[in-house]
N, C-alpha and C positions, 0 to 999 in steps of 0.2 A: 271666680273670675273662670271662664267659658275658652279656649283653646284650639282652634280647630286645625290641625296638621293636615298639609296635601304634602306627600310623599309620589313626585313622579319616577316611574321606572322607565327603562326604553320600551316597554309595553302594556303597562299598567298605571294607575295610580289610586293608591291606598288613602284611605283617609282616615281621621278618628275625630270627634270631635270631645273633648274631654273637660270637666270641672277638676282642675288645678285645687282646690278646695282639699279634697282627698284621692286625688288621682285617678278618679273612674271616669268609666268610657261611655260618656253620654247616647253616644251613635259610633259605629266605625262600619265600613265597607270596600270594596273593593272596584274595579271598573278594567277588568280585563280584559284581556284581548284586544288593546287599541291596534287600531290599523290594521288587522286580522280580521275581525268579524265585530267583535263587542259582547262583553259577558258585564253584567252588572247588579253587585250582591249589598245588601243593604242589611242592619240590624240596629234596632234601638234598646233601651237599658227594660223599656217595658215590655222586652222578649217579641213585639213585632219587626219582619223579616219580607225581607223581597228578594226574590234571585231570578234576574230574569235574563234572556238576551238583547241587547241595542246595539245600535246602531253607533261606533264610535270612530270615525275614521280618523281624528285629531284629539288631544288632550283638552280642546277644548270644549268637545261636545260632554265630555265624561263630566267634568266639570259643574257644566250645564246640569248637570242631572241629580248631583249631587246635593247642590244648592236645593232643584225643585222637591227633591223627597224630602231633606229635612226641617221644609218651610210647608209643606204637605200637610193637608188634611187629615190624612188615616194615618200618613207615618211621620210628621214632622213632631221634632224636639223643642223645635223653639219658633216665635212667630214671626221673628222676621232675623236678617242678618245681624241686625243691629246689637243684639243680643252677646254676640260675639267679640271678646275684647282684644285677639290679635291671632294672628296666623301666623302658621309656620310653613317653610316650605323646601324642602330637603333640597341640595343645588348639589351636584355630581363632583361637579369641577369648580373650586375658587383660586386655580391656577398660584402665582404669586400675590393675587391681589388680596385672598383673603383666608385667614386662618383661625378663625371664630366668627360665631354667631353676628350678623349683620340685620341693623336696621334697613328694609329697602327703601332706594328712593330711585328717580330717576338711573342717576350714577350708574348704581349698582347695576340696574338691569343691564346697562348698558355692556357693563363689562364683565356680566355674565355672559351675555350676548357674544361679545368680543373673541371667548375664547371658547365660542364653541368646538371651534375644529379639533381641542383637545378630547370635547366630548358632545362629540356630533349626534350620536342617539339622544343623550339625555337634557344636555345645556339647553336644546331649542324646546323642549318640551315644557322644563323647569319656567323658563321665559311665558310661556301662552297659558302657564298654570298661574304665575302671579300678576299677567295680564288679565286673564279672564276673574281673576279675584279682584283685581281691583276697580276691575266693570259693575260689580257685583255688589262692592264693599269700598266702596270709595272712602271712607275716613277710617278706616280698620286699619291696624298697623299689621306691616309684614315681617317678617326676621327670616333672613334667611340660616341654613345651616348646611355647614359644609362635608362632603364626606373625605375630601382632603387631608382635614387635621386632624384626627386618628393617628396618621401616618409619618404627622413630622418627629415623631419621633426615631426612625428608620436612618441607622447612621449615614453618615458620606460615601463610604466603600460600597454602600447596598442601592444606593441612588443616582450616583453618577452615573453614565454610560461613558464608555469609551471612545468617544470621537473628541474631536480637538476643542479644548478647555473652553476656546471664546465661545463656543456654540451653547453650553452654559450659561456662562456669563452675559451673553448678550440675550441669548431668548430664553434664558430660563428653562433648558430639553433639562429634563431630569426625570427619574420616578417618583409618582406622586401619591399612588398608593387610592382605591377605591373603597366601597362599602365600610367605610370608618366609621360610622353613627353606628352601625349592624355590629360588626365587632366587637364595637365599645360594650353594648348591650347585651352581647351573648355570652363576654367572656366573665362579666359581672356574676351572670346569674348561671353561669354554670358553677362557679364560685361558691356561689353560696349554695347548690344544689349536692355540692361535692362536701359542704362543709368544713372548705378552709380560707386561707387568706390567698387574693387573686397572685398578690405581692410575692409567694412560693411558689406559683403554680406556670409549666412550661405547655402553653396550650397552642395546636392547628385549628383555627376556626377557616370553617369551610362553608362561604355560605353559594349556593347553588340558588341559582334559579335562569333568567332569561339571560341575566349577568351574571357570570360569578369570579370571585375573585377567590383564595387563599392563603390566612395569614399568618405569617408567625408569630406568637404574642408569648413575648416573656419576662414575667409579672409586671402581668395589666397595660405592657407598652408593644405598641408594633414594632418587629426588629425586622418585619421583609415584609412583603408581599409580591402574590403573583401578576397582579395590575402594576400598569407602568407610567409613562408618559400620559397615556390614554388609559380610558376603559375599555380599549381593542387588546390590549395586551394579556396573557397569561393566557387562562382555560380557553377551550371550545366553547361557546357560547350559542344562545338562541341563534342570530344571526349575522354575529362574528367570528373571525376567524382564529383570534385569541396570537399564541407566539407563533412563527414562522421564518422562515430564513429570510431576510433583510432582500436577498439579490432576487427572492420571490417577486417580489413587489414592481421591480422592473421590466423583469425578464416577462410578468403579465399583461403590461402597462403597452409595451413595444409590441408582446403577438395579438393583442386587442385592441392595440392602438387608443388607449382612454389617456384620458389628462388626467393628472393628480386626484381632480376632484370624484371623478368617474371613479379611479380607484378607489379612493376615498370609500366610497358609497358601495364599490363592488366587497370592498373586505368587511363592511360593517353592517351592510343590512341585506346581503344576497350568500353570506359565507353561512361557516359555523353547522347546527344540526340542521338548517335550511339548505345549505349548500351540499354537504354530505350524505345528507338522507333524502333528499329531493322530495322528502313527505313535507317536511315544515317545522318552525321554529319554535313550538311549542313541544315540551320534554312529556310532555302525555300523549301526545300524536304520536312522536317518534318511539316510544313504548309500544304503543297498542300495534305500531305497523312490526316492531320485531319479535312482537311476541306473535304475528301472523307470517311471520317468518322473512320479513324482509333485509335480505344483508344488507344494504346499505345503512337502515336505520340500526339495526344490531351492533355494525362495525360503527355508530355513530354513539354509540353508547360507550364501547369500546377503547374511543381516542380519550372522550371523557373521563371515564373511571382509571385509566391509563395515567393522564395527566396528574389526575389528583395525587394518585398513590405518589409519583416523583415527587410532589413537592411535600407531602407525608412527608418523606422519608429526608429529603432535603433539609427540611424547615429543623427535623431534631438534629440532625448535622447542628444547623447554624446556635440551635439553642444549647446545646450539648446534653440531651436528653428530653423526655417527651414525658408529659404527665396524663395529658388527656387531648381527644380529638373531638370535634365536635362538629357536627350537619345543623344548617341552619338555610332557609332560604324557602322559595316554592317547592323546589327538587329536594332540596336537603333534607327538608321536614317529612316529605310526603313521594319520596320514590326510593322504596329498601332495596331496589336492585342496584341501585346507584351506591349508596351507602354499603353494602356486602361488596362489589364487586372490589370496588374502592378501597377495602379494607383486606381483602384476599392476600395472601402469601405475606401478609406481611406481620405474621408469628415471631422472628426476628427482632421485631421490635420490642415484642410482649401485649402485641394488638390480638386480641380474640373478637370475634363477632358472636354475639348469642342470635342462632337465624331466627328463633320465634318469638326474639322478645322485638331483632328489627322490625319484623312483619308489622308494619305500624304506622298510622298518619298521625304525627305526633299535634298536641293537642297543646303542650307541657313539657317541663323537662323531663327528658325518660333517659333511663343509661340502659344504653344497647350490649355493651360488652359482658362474660361470662364474666363469671368471680373469681377468676385464677388469669384475669388476665390484665395485664402486671402495669398498663395502658386503658383507663378508661376512655369509653366511647360515648359520645351520647349523642340526644336529639337534643336542640336547643331552642323551642321559635323565636325567633327575633321579635323584638317591638323596639322599632325605631322611632315610632313614633312618639313613644310616651317621653325618651330620648330628648326629641326638638321639643316636644311640649315643655318641656324643665328647663331649656336652651333658653326657647321663648320665653319663658316666664323671669328669668333671670337679669334677659337682656331689656326687655321693656321696665322691670320693676327697676333699672339704675339709675 
């Protein structure tokens, strides 16, 4: 059975076509820098590769390029899309509607779209991906897998906001948490590499990319996480401001004469790395500018790593201990300066980074802490697509 997994991020569309008989990857790649300029990468099981710049204004054009390449004469791996048994779609926010993988129908798409205000960068992109897939493969079942599901174990004291309680009762305003599929995968993968039972480990998982979140995982369960009601909360991100004083929102709206919708866009699409650095939303561009002496770019990196450091310390307190810190995601797996600065001056927690081991772009699990570090530090490449494919197989087999 072949399952196609589409993982629509805020500026990317990762994809993998998997053979579930042995969980092998038939082809995979990434449509990157969507909405910026566009880049397409592809590799199939026979070693054929593509790495080209493309025009990707939206996720619709990205999905069309994936289908075109998978069925092409030179790079193709299937004669037609009819060979694919099902498609798995990663969805960021399930709100109160979804807590498990769900077969797609019109009602599901409607509900996902209806809560786009809680994930304005992601849920609309996912809806586009679902609709684009349906147009090309109208008879192929699609299954949605929700990022919010893993964080359902967060205790009430950590997910309730100190607003009048009826706001939660009437409108479901609470912390939900995101990147759950990634956090669930990497913590299990880390436990295996450490040779320990996940139930015995206290882990801080740092998923760092264009969107970023840090999660406290105690015994394999999420007990707190940096993102909240929407993916806007928490760390500074590509175009998202992250955690700010709520009064700043009304102050800026008043000064700039912005509507709620305009303010929402201001915080989600014009802030973060882009807003502080003035360089762009991609961390690679920010780091390059920082190395060239751009103060605002350097400040952007300092803000990010300072916030990560604070979360590592606070989550160690929440869990009453810490066994490991892991870095994953596009930035977490590739930006050695971010990992180094985030772990700097955390020796009091027992964290010591090996500078030479840290100078790597990881393609597999790598321990980057020193032998005498009481808390192990790892780079753990994520594989959300594999977990999504497993969830899809289980769902359509029922």
